[in-house]
N, C-alpha and C positions, 0 to 999 in steps of 0.2 A: 429715882424714876421708875425702876423695875418694881419695886416693892408698891408704889402707886398702880402701876399696870396691872399687877395681880389680883388687886382688890376691885377691879371693875368688872362689871358683869361681861360675860362672854357670850356670843351668839350660841344658839343651841347646836347649829351645825353650819357648814360652808357648802353652800350649793355650787353648782357648775359654773355659774357666772362668777361667784367669788373666785372660785379656783382659776380660771381664766385670767381674770384682772391680776391677781396675786401672781401668777406665771408671767404674764406681761410685764409687770412692774419689777420682778426679778431679773429679766433679761434686760431693762433698761428703765432704770427708777425716775428717769426724767421724761418719760413717754408721756406726751400730751393727752388728756382725757378725750379729745376728739379722735385721736388714733386708736385709742383703746376701745372706744365706743364703736369705731369702723370695723376693729377685728373681732369684736363680740357680738355685733348686730343690735346693740342697744342705744339708747339716746345717751348725749352728753350729761345731761343732769342726772340720770340713772348711775352712770359711771362715777360721778362727783359724789352722789349720796353714799353708794357702795364703798368707796374708797375712804370717806370719812368715817363710816360705820366700823370699817375694818381697822382703822387707826384708833378710833375712840375705845374699841372694846379691847385694844391690846393685841389683836391679832397680827398686826404688822406696824412696824415703825418706818419712817423714812427718813434716812441717815445718810451720810457720805462715809463710806469705809476708808480707812487710812491703812496704808501699808507702814508699819512701824519702820522696817529697815529703809525705806525710801525717805522717811522723815528724820532720820538721824538716830534711830533707837534700834540697832542691829540686834540687840541681844534680848532674846525671848525667852522667858522661862515659866513652867509651871512649877508650883510648890506644893506639896503635900504637906498639910498641918493637923496634927493631933493637939486637942484642945481639951482643957479639964471640963468634966461634966458641969452643965449648968451655965457656962461661959461662951458657949459655941455662938450665939447671935451677937454678943457683945464682941466678941473677937473679929467675926465676919464683917460687923459695921465698921470697925476699926481699919481693918484691911481695905475695904470698899472706899474708905475716905482718903486713902493715899494716892498721891498724884501718879505714881508709876504703875499703879495697879489697874488693870483694864477688864478684870473679870474675877467674880469670887463665887464659887458654888458650894452649896452643902452636898455631900456625898455619903455613901455607905460603903464599907470595906475597909482597907487599911487606914485612911484617912478620915478625919470629919469634915474637912475643907478642901478644896483645891483653889489655888490662887493664881492668876496668869498676871504677869507683870513684864513690862520693857524697860530696857536700860540703854544708855549711849556707850556704855563700856563697862569692862569689868570693875573697874574701881567702884562705880555707882552700884553694882550689884552687890559687891564686898559691904558697902556702907548700909545698904538695904538689909542684907542678912545679918549683920551685927546690930542691927537697930531694932526695927518692928518685929522682925522674925526671929530673933535671938530666944532660944527656949528659956524659960523661967516664967514664973507667974502662971498666967491662964495657959501659955503655950507649952505643951509637953515636948514636942519634938516636931522637927520639920524635914523634908527630904526635897531637893531641888533638882528638877529635870531641865537641862538647857535644851531649847528647841534647836537643833541643827538646820533642819530645812523642813519644807514642806511638800508632801506629795499631791496634797489637795488642800486648798483654802477657799472655801465657798460657803455662803448661807443659802445658797441654792437647794431647795429641796421641794418636792411636789406634794402638796397636801392629799393624802390618800382620799379615794371616794369611799363614801360609805352608802352602798347600795340600798339599804334599808331606807335611809333618809331620802335619798334621790326618788323613792318611788313615793313618798308621801309629799313631795313638793309640787 
């Protein structure tokens, strides 16, 4: 899904109405279009069209976020992975296909990949580390970081304004 989303065309910029709609949906993703229209001073069809465009262009996804610990998966880890040159995408796709893995990202620095995964217990984590993450073949090395707690867990951030683009609108 992420790969498909990246290949879709992106809007040239987000105007102030787009940013207002995004902020309202971030505070309550189930907010009715009529309430968004009232809050932004535009019509319901305008809101609906904007939301459709933001979704279709991959600017926004509409999802229900789960708390892994509340659903029986209290062990959350980030894993740094070093991969043989040339095998990076193949290894990343293999991790992305695994059920326990919730995020895979390419990165620079000490590792080629970062992988986030969740587990019901330490035995599941141990099996995972001895299976798909075991060094050998395309995987040169790994380092596991157990997340002990969160100071902040939020996907809410404000889209910065681009004053030059706002003047053109």
